[in-house]
C-alpha positions in Angstrom: -92.3 -67.8 -46.5 -90.4 -66.0 -49.2 -88.6 -62.8 -48.0 -90.3 -60.7 -50.5 -93.9 -62.1 -49.5 -92.9 -61.3 -45.8 -92.0 -57.9 -46.7 -95.0 -56.9 -48.5 -97.0 -58.8 -45.4 -95.6 -57.3 -42.8 -94.5 -53.6 -44.1 -96.4 -51.6 -41.3 -94.3 -53.5 -38.6 -91.3 -53.0 -40.5 -91.9 -49.5 -40.6 -92.5 -49.2 -37.2 -89.5 -50.7 -36.2 -87.6 -48.3 -38.7 -89.3 -45.5 -36.8 -88.4 -46.6 -33.4 -84.7 -46.5 -34.7 -85.0 -43.2 -36.4 -86.0 -41.8 -32.8 -82.9 -42.3 -31.5 -80.9 -40.1 -34.0 -80.7 -36.7 -32.9 -81.3 -35.2 -36.2 -84.6 -36.9 -36.6 -85.8 -35.5 -33.8 -87.2 -32.6 -35.7 -88.9 -35.0 -38.1 -92.6 -35.9 -37.9 -93.7 -39.5 -38.4 -94.1 -39.0 -41.9 -90.4 -37.6 -42.3 -89.1 -40.2 -40.3 -90.7 -42.8 -42.5 -90.2 -41.1 -45.9 -88.9 -43.4 -48.7 -88.8 -46.4 -46.3 -91.9 -48.1 -48.0 -90.9 -47.2 -51.3 -87.3 -48.9 -50.7 -89.0 -52.1 -49.0 -91.4 -52.6 -51.9 -88.7 -51.9 -54.5 -86.5 -54.6 -52.4 -89.3 -57.1 -52.3 -90.0 -56.5 -56.4 -86.4 -57.0 -57.2 -86.6 -60.3 -54.9 -89.2 -61.8 -57.1 -87.1 -60.9 -60.5 -85.2 -63.9 -61.9 -81.8 -63.2 -62.1 -79.1 -64.4 -64.2 -75.6 -65.8 -63.2 -73.9 -62.9 -64.8 -76.4 -60.5 -63.1 -75.5 -62.3 -59.7 -71.9 -62.0 -60.0 -72.4 -58.2 -60.8 -74.7 -57.1 -57.9 -72.2 -59.1 -55.6 -69.6 -56.9 -56.9 -71.5 -53.7 -56.5 -71.9 -53.3 -60.4 -75.9 -53.5 -60.9 -77.4 -51.5 -63.6 -77.9 -47.6 -62.8 -80.4 -45.6 -64.5 -78.7 -41.9 -63.8 -82.0 -40.5 -65.1 -84.2 -42.3 -62.4 -84.8 -40.8 -59.0 -84.9 -43.8 -56.9 -86.4 -43.6 -53.0 -83.0 -44.4 -51.9 -81.7 -41.5 -54.0 -84.4 -39.1 -52.6 -83.7 -40.4 -49.0 -80.1 -39.3 -49.4 -81.1 -35.8 -50.6 -83.6 -35.5 -47.7 -81.5 -36.8 -44.8 -78.8 -33.9 -45.9 -81.5 -31.3 -45.9 -82.6 -32.2 -42.6 -79.2 -32.2 -41.0 -78.4 -35.8 -40.7 -74.3 -36.8 -40.7 -73.6 -39.5 -43.0 -73.1 -41.9 -40.2 -76.9 -40.9 -39.0 -77.9 -42.1 -42.8 -75.8 -45.0 -42.9 -77.2 -46.2 -39.3 -80.9 -46.3 -40.8 -79.8 -48.9 -43.5 -78.1 -50.9 -40.7 -81.4 -50.9 -38.7 -83.3 -51.6 -41.7 -81.2 -54.7 -42.6 -81.1 -56.3 -39.2 -84.9 -55.4 -38.5 -85.8 -57.1 -41.7 -83.8 -60.1 -41.5 -84.2 -60.6 -37.6 -88.1 -60.7 -37.8 -88.1 -62.7 -41.1 -86.1 -65.6 -39.3 -88.6 -65.8 -36.7 -91.2 -66.8 -38.9 -89.3 -69.1 -41.1 -87.6 -72.8 -40.5 -84.4 -72.3 -42.5 -84.0 -76.0 -42.7 -87.1 -76.0 -44.7 -86.7 -73.1 -46.8 -84.4 -73.9 -49.4 -84.3 -70.8 -50.7 -83.5 -68.8 -47.8 -79.6 -68.3 -48.4 -80.5 -67.0 -51.8 -82.9 -64.4 -50.4 -80.7 -63.3 -47.7 -78.1 -62.7 -50.3 -80.0 -60.7 -52.8 -81.8 -59.0 -49.8 -78.0 -57.8 -48.5 -77.3 -57.0 -52.3 -80.4 -54.9 -52.3 -79.7 -53.2 -49.2 -76.3 -52.3 -50.3 -77.2 -51.2 -53.3 -79.7 -48.8 -52.3 -77.3 -47.4 -49.6 -74.9 -46.9 -52.3 -77.4 -44.8 -53.8 -78.5 -43.1 -51.0 -74.7 -42.0 -49.8 -74.1 -40.9 -53.7 -77.0 -38.5 -53.8 -76.0 -37.3 -50.1 -72.5 -36.6 -50.9 -73.1 -35.1 -54.4 -75.9 -32.8 -52.7 -73.5 -31.9 -50.3 -70.6 -31.3 -52.9 -73.1 -29.2 -54.9 -73.9 -27.1 -51.7 -70.4 -26.5 -50.7 -69.5 -25.6 -54.5 -72.6 -23.2 -54.4 -71.6 -21.9 -50.9 -68.3 -21.2 -52.1 -69.3 -19.5 -55.2 -71.4 -17.0 -53.2 -69.2 -16.5 -50.6 -66.4 -15.7 -53.2 -68.6 -13.5 -55.0 -69.6 -11.3 -52.0 -68.4 -8.1 -51.3 -68.5 -8.8 -47.7 -65.6 -10.1 -45.8 -66.5 -13.7 -44.8 -64.8 -16.0 -42.5 -64.6 -18.9 -39.8 -62.6 -19.1 -37.1 -61.9 -22.0 -34.8 -62.6 -21.5 -31.0 -58.9 -20.1 -30.4 -59.3 -17.7 -33.2 -57.5 -19.4 -35.9 -58.6 -18.6 -39.5 -60.1 -21.9 -41.0 -61.6 -20.2 -44.1 -61.7 -16.7 -45.6 -63.3 -15.6 -48.9 -61.9 -13.8 -51.7 -63.0 -10.2 -49.9 -61.2 -10.9 -46.8 -58.0 -11.8 -48.3 -58.4 -8.8 -50.6 -59.0 -6.7 -47.2 -55.5 -8.0 -45.5 -53.7 -7.9 -48.8 -52.5 -11.4 -48.0 -53.5 -14.6 -50.2 -55.4 -17.0 -48.5 -52.7 -19.6 -47.8 -50.7 -17.1 -45.7 -54.1 -16.4 -43.4 -55.4 -19.9 -42.9 -54.2 -21.6 -39.9 -53.1 -18.0 -38.1 -54.6 -15.7 -35.9 -55.3 -12.0 -35.9 -52.2 -11.7 -33.5 -50.0 -13.8 -35.6 -50.9 -11.1 -38.4 -50.3 -8.0 -36.7 -53.6 -6.7 -36.8 -54.2 -4.1 -34.1 -57.7 -5.1 -33.6 -56.6 -8.6 -32.4 -57.3 -8.1 -29.0 -60.5 -6.7 -29.2 -61.8 -9.1 -31.7 -60.2 -12.2 -29.6 -61.9 -11.0 -26.6 -65.3 -11.1 -28.8 -64.5 -14.1 -30.2 -64.0 -16.0 -26.5 -67.6 -14.2 -25.4 -69.3 -16.1 -28.6 -67.4 -19.6 -27.6 -68.3 -19.2 -23.9 -71.8 -17.9 -24.1 -72.9 -19.7 -27.4 -74.5 -16.2 -28.4 -74.0 -14.1 -31.4 -71.7 -10.6 -31.2 -71.9 -7.7 -33.2 -69.0 -5.1 -33.5 -66.7 -2.7 -35.2 -63.2 -2.4 -36.1 -61.0 -0.3 -38.1 -58.5 -1.5 -40.5 -55.6 1.0 -40.7 -53.6 -0.8 -43.6 -54.5 -0.1 -47.1 -57.3 2.1 -47.8 -57.9 2.5 -43.8 -61.3 0.9 -43.7 -64.2 0.9 -40.7 -66.2 -2.4 -40.8 -68.8 -3.7 -38.8 -69.0 -7.6 -37.9 -71.2 -10.2 -36.4 -69.6 -13.2 -35.0 -71.9 -16.4 -34.8 -71.2 -19.7 -33.3 -71.6 -23.0 -35.2 -72.7 -25.2 -32.6 -72.6 -29.1 -32.4 -74.3 -31.6 -30.1 -72.7 -35.2 -29.2 -75.4 -37.4 -27.5 -76.5 -36.3 -24.2 -73.5 -33.6 -23.9 -74.6 -30.0 -23.9 -74.0 -28.1 -27.5 -70.6 -26.9 -27.9 -69.2 -24.2 -30.3 -67.2 -25.9 -32.8 -66.3 -22.8 -35.0 -67.5 -19.4 -35.5 -68.3 -17.5 -38.7 -67.7 -13.8 -38.9 -69.3 -11.7 -41.6 -67.7 -8.0 -42.0 -68.8 -5.2 -44.1 -67.4 -2.0 -45.1 -69.1 0.7 -43.1 -66.4 3.6 -44.1 -68.5 5.6 -46.4 -71.7 5.1 -44.1 -69.3 6.1 -41.0 -68.1 9.3 -42.9 -71.5 10.3 -43.8 -73.1 9.7 -40.2 -70.1 11.7 -38.8 -70.8 14.7 -41.2 -74.3 14.7 -40.6 -73.4 14.5 -36.7 -71.1 17.8 -37.4 -73.5 19.4 -39.3 -76.2 19.2 -36.4 -73.8 20.0 -33.7 -71.0 22.5 -35.3 -71.5 26.0 -36.7 -71.1 25.8 -40.4 -69.7 29.3 -40.6 -66.8 29.1 -38.0 -66.7 25.4 -37.2 -67.3 26.2 -33.3 -69.9 24.0 -31.7 -73.4 25.6 -31.8 -75.7 26.0 -29.3 -76.9 22.6 -29.0 -73.6 21.0 -28.7 -72.5 23.8 -26.1 -75.6 22.9 -23.8 -74.7 19.2 -24.2 -71.2 19.9 -23.1 -72.0 22.3 -20.4 -74.6 19.9 -18.8 -71.6 17.3 -18.7 -69.4 19.9 -17.4 -71.9 20.7 -14.7 -72.1 17.0 -14.0 -68.5 16.6 -13.1 -68.2 19.8 -11.5 -70.9 18.7 -8.9 -68.9 15.4 -8.3 -65.4 17.1 -8.2 -66.9 20.2 -5.9 -65.7 22.5 -8.4 -66.5 25.7 -10.2 -67.5 26.6 -13.9 -67.9 30.1 -15.5 -70.0 30.7 -18.5 -69.4 33.9 -20.7 -71.9 35.2 -23.2 -69.9 37.4 -25.9 -71.4 40.0 -28.0 -69.4 42.0 -30.6 -69.7 45.6 -30.3 -69.9 47.3 -33.9 -70.2 44.0 -36.0 -73.3 45.3 -37.5 -71.5 48.4 -39.2 -68.8 46.4 -40.5 -71.6 43.9 -41.9 -73.5 46.9 -43.1 -70.7 48.7 -44.8 -68.5 45.9 -46.3 -70.8 43.3 -46.7 -71.8 39.9 -45.6 -68.5 38.2 -47.0 -66.7 40.6 -45.0 -68.8 39.9 -41.8 -68.4 36.2 -42.2 -64.4 36.6 -42.6 -64.6 38.7 -39.3 -66.7 36.3 -37.4 -64.3 33.5 -38.4 -61.2 35.5 -37.0 -62.9 36.5 -33.9 -63.8 32.7 -33.4 -60.4 31.8 -33.4 -59.2 34.8 -31.2 -61.6 33.6 -28.8 -60.3 30.1 -28.9 -56.6 31.2 -28.4 -57.9 32.7 -25.0 -59.2 29.7 -23.6 -57.6 26.2 -22.9 -58.0 22.9 -24.7 -60.5 21.9 -21.9 -62.9 24.7 -22.2 -65.3 24.9 -24.9 -65.9 28.2 -27.1 -69.3 28.4 -29.3 -71.0 30.5 -31.6 -74.6 30.9 -30.8 -75.8 32.8 -33.8 -75.2 36.0 -35.2 -72.3 37.8 -33.6 -73.1 36.0 -30.2 -70.5 33.4 -28.3 -70.2 31.9 -25.5 -67.8 30.0 -23.3 -67.4 27.6 -20.7 -64.3 27.8 -18.5 -63.9 24.5 -16.4 -62.2 24.2 -13.1 -62.8 27.6 -11.8 -60.6 28.1 -8.5 -61.1 31.8 -8.3 -63.0 35.0 -9.5 -59.6 36.4 -10.6 -59.3 33.5 -12.8 -62.5 34.2 -14.6 -61.6 38.1 -14.9 -58.3 37.4 -16.4 -59.7 35.5 -19.3 -62.3 38.0 -19.9 -59.7 40.6 -20.1 -57.8 38.4 -22.7 -60.7 38.1 -24.7 -61.9 41.5 -24.9 -58.2 42.9 -25.2 -57.6 40.4 -28.0 -60.7 41.4 -29.7 -60.0 45.2 -29.6 -57.1 44.7 -31.8 -57.6 45.4 -35.6 -58.5 42.8 -37.8 -57.3 42.4 -41.6 -60.6 41.8 -43.6 -60.4 41.4 -47.1 -57.1 43.6 -47.1 -59.1 46.2 -44.8 -58.2 46.7 -41.0 -61.2 46.8 -39.1 -61.6 47.3 -35.6 -64.4 46.2 -33.0 -64.9 45.2 -29.4 -66.9 43.0 -27.3 -69.3 42.9 -24.1 -69.2 40.2 -22.1 -71.6 38.5 -19.4 -70.4 36.2 -16.6 -72.2 33.8 -14.7 -70.6 31.2 -12.4 -71.7 27.7 -10.9 -73.0 27.1 -8.5 -73.2 30.6 -7.1 -75.4 32.3 -10.0 -77.2 28.8 -11.5 -77.3 25.4 -11.4 -78.7 24.4 -14.6 -77.2 24.9 -18.2 -80.0 26.9 -19.7 -80.2 29.2 -16.4 -76.6 29.9 -16.6 -76.6 30.8 -20.3 -79.8 33.1 -19.5 -77.9 35.1 -16.6 -74.6 35.7 -18.5 -76.7 36.8 -21.6 -78.6 39.5 -18.9 -75.1 40.3 -17.7 -73.6 40.9 -21.3 -76.8 43.4 -21.8 -75.6 45.2 -18.7 -72.1 45.6 -19.9 -73.5 47.2 -22.9 -75.3 49.6 -21.2 -72.5 50.6 -19.4 -70.6 51.9 -22.2 -69.6 48.6 -24.4 -66.1 46.9 -24.3 -67.2 46.0 -20.7 -67.2 42.7 -18.5 -70.0 42.3 -16.2 -70.4 39.9 -13.5 -73.7 38.4 -12.4 -74.3 37.6 -8.7 -77.4 36.3 -6.9 -78.3 39.6 -5.4 -76.2 42.0 -7.5 -74.3 42.6 -10.4 -71.1 44.3 -10.7 -69.5 45.8 -14.2 -65.6 46.3 -14.6 -64.6 48.7 -17.0 -61.9 46.7 -19.5 -60.4 50.1 -19.8 -60.0 51.1 -16.1 -59.1 47.7 -15.0 
């Protein structure tokens, strides 16, 4: 039996053998039956047809040298096989192994069917079959490598054109690849980056990036983070590190490399910071507003509870501010409020919080109070300083302040309670004649005249 006839008559058996071998390739496990057999039928039928064609001595010599005629415009089954195997994730060795299996299985099964001694054209068929397999393999590998080269070129073009910083690190943190945006960010040519770590390059974010890289390598999972690059324009970047996983045989997947993509978020962070500032700070005095004051007071109370400490909350209302605002105008009133805010801040510690609650009302949270005398000393300093004349639009202006004080844990435990009690005490100071400090207590209030104390 001629080899060509054997191939045509046993095509399903040969495809079954091809399929059995394909199942032993890891990359083929994701393919269905049709996907594993794709192009094999067409390749075998083309080889059978080729075996039937007469061949001159010149053609035989050319084919034996791998110089058979090639039509670049014709897409053969072998070329399609090479492209598809690359797309399916086959390594080049896995793609070659399929041809080895095809060669062995066809010849092994055919030799069982014939008697070589009584088959004078047997050796010629084997020779031509091997030449046809080699030709098909060459076409498959050529299409595989051409497609891969094109993918590589396209990928490099995309990465080079990207404004995002893209880089590849080995598991030890050495740069294997950086795109143009990354080289521009680091202000170094590629050759000064490749093969080096962030430590080698002296980056201040090296330790945190290396720590996150090791986490990706050990877990096999992506990591998202942020870092600041203080050189150049001083950029803030967010990045994601993604593992490149490789599996060899029965061994668990290992991280072969880590791909990083970073994006400049400097403007976004600045906008977020500005938005947060506007939501939490008074636009006129740049002091914390009521919202931020209550949040900080809540944190101070938690700390005071753990440390068994006291906190004092002062509610301050300006005496005579309305008269200045009405007589000199809102511009003068705004200037006066800014000057008042600064004087109050100068009376307290960095760890204390001064806030504007609205209008001409201010609050102060004094932390780590050890004795009532400490609170009274600060309150006296505030009222004394606010009594000193202010220069407002080239005019000397004099006001005073009424202060109400509530303390934790004696007068209240919650932020709202302490502020409300201090507010009530402030009104009692107003009723007592202004320029007064009123201390709130659980059962009574004691009003202290600043002029008398």
